[in-house]
N, C-alpha and C positions, 0 to 999 in steps of 0.2 A: 760848418760841419756839420754833418746828416746824422742825425740820428735813429739809431736801429734799434728794436726789441726780437732779440731770439725768446721765442715762446716754444715749450713742448716736453716732451717727455724724455728718458734717459739716453736717447740716440741724440740729444738736445745736448743734455748735461754732460755728460759723462763721453760723449763723441764729438759732433763738429761744433759745437759750440764751443771746447778748449781749444780751436784754434782760430777762429775764425775774426774773432778779435785783431787779433795780429794779420792776418791774413787781409783784410780790410785796410788798415794803417791808420793813420793819423788824421787822416780827410773826414772819419766815422767816429761817432762815440756809439759804442755798444752796451747795452746791457740787455742781462737775463737775470733770472731768479735763480738762485743759488740750490733753490728746492725741484726738483723733479716734479713738473706739473704731471706728471701721471694720466690720469684719463680725464676725457671732457667734463664732469663735473667738477673734477677737483680744479682744474684748469680754470674755469668759471670763478669759482669760489676763491680763489687767487689773485683775481684780475685788480680787485679794489687796492692791496698791497705792491702789486706790480706796479700800476698807475700812481701810485705814491713816488715810486721811484723815476720813472720815467714816464712822465703823463703825457709828453706831445712828441711822440716818436715819429719819423716820417716814413718811415718802412718798418714793416712786422713780417720777419720771416716764422713761421709757426706748423706743430706738429701735433697732433694727437691719434691716439687708434688703436696702437700696440696693446695700451692697458684695456681698453673699450671690445677689442675682439679676443680678449685673451679667455680663457675656459680654465676654471681652477676647478670646477667641480663639473663632470662630464653630465650628468643629470641638471645642471640649472643652465648650461649653454655658456653662452660668451656674456662676460662681466657686464657689459651694457647691450643691452637688444639692437640692433642697428635701425630701427626706427626712432627709438630713444639717443642713438648716439648725434642722426642727424638733428634732432632738437634740439642739443644740446648744443651742436657746433654752430648749429644758426644764433644760439643765442651768445655764443663766444664772437661770432661775427659780427653781429649786432651791436656788440661794446669797443669791436675793434675797429669798427667803420667810424666811431664817434673819435675817433683818435686820429686816423687816417685814412684813407683811400688807397694805397701803396701798401697791398695785403700780400704776400705768396704764404701760399698752402703747401707743405710738404706732405707728399702722398705717405701713409704709414711705411715703412720700408719689410722688405721682407724676412724672414729668417732664414738660415739656413735649410736646404729642400729637405724633406722628411724629418725633420725637428719633433720631438715628442718629450713632454718632461713626464717620467714615471707613467708613459703610457697615453696622457693626456694628451689632448691636443695634436694627433699624427697630421691632421691638415691644415696646420696654421699656417701657411700661405694662401690655402685655399681661405679662406677667413678674412687675412686681409686685404683678398683683394674683393671682395665682396662689400668689405667697409668703403674701400676704395671707392670700388662703383658706386656706392649710395651715394657718398658724400662729395665727390669730383664735380659732376656734371650739376649740384645745386649751388656748389661753391662758385664756379665757373658764369654761373647765369647771374650770379652776385658782383662779376668783375674782377672775382678773386683770383689772383695767375697760380698755376699750378708746377709745383716744382716735382720730377719724378726722380726718386735717387734710385731706383728698382733698376734699371737698366745696366747702369753700375755693378749694383751690389751682385744681380742674377750671373753676370759675367764673369764673375772673379770671387773664388769661395774663400780665398785670403782675405776678403774684405770682410768678413765678419769673425769676430773672436770663437774662443775654447767654449764661450755658454752657448753659442747657437742662435743668438739674438742680438745683440750689441754689434759695433763696429769695432774691427781691430785696428792696431796703429797706424795700417796701411789705411784702413777705409776712414778712418778718420782724416786722414791726411787727403787720401780723393773725394771724399764727399763732402770733406773743407773748403777744398777750391772752390766744388763746386755750388756750393752755398756761399759763398762769398762774391765769386762771380756773377749768381742769380742776383744777389743785391746790388752788384755797382752796375747793372743794366739796367736797371731803375730809375727812369730820368724824373725826378722830380717835378712839377706843376711853377 
């Protein structure tokens, strides 16, 4: 039985993570934290307890970035500055690589275009793109497989729910299927 760790924010927790275990079937044992792994530092903080539950995953599918690139107070800029985000992500990667070499990083997903929250964050996807552009080449250089769900989301407005950020029921189905297929494509040593 192949052991899979799903790691990441609410796009995983209340999104694709709700159906990936079923889509993978009986050949896979799937563990995912019942907690929203939120931003990169929070994920790093939670790794010891996550590894208590699944110490030796064969495959890790991981996402972080939506919280890190979020702006809550315009004068402060993104929650985690992009250079700090990259450093935090590399610390996470260092811990993950001690468990397996089969690591998939799901790029931070886009929100509904033009989304703003009370006038804050009018160019949310622009920030997401900046954070993805900063981390993807670094992770690729480290041998991480990159999984981009954005082409799916960007081509079908019905995949994002009414909160303009999270996956709709249809989005969960479409993205969940893609995540399961990506995981199944990994050939273990």
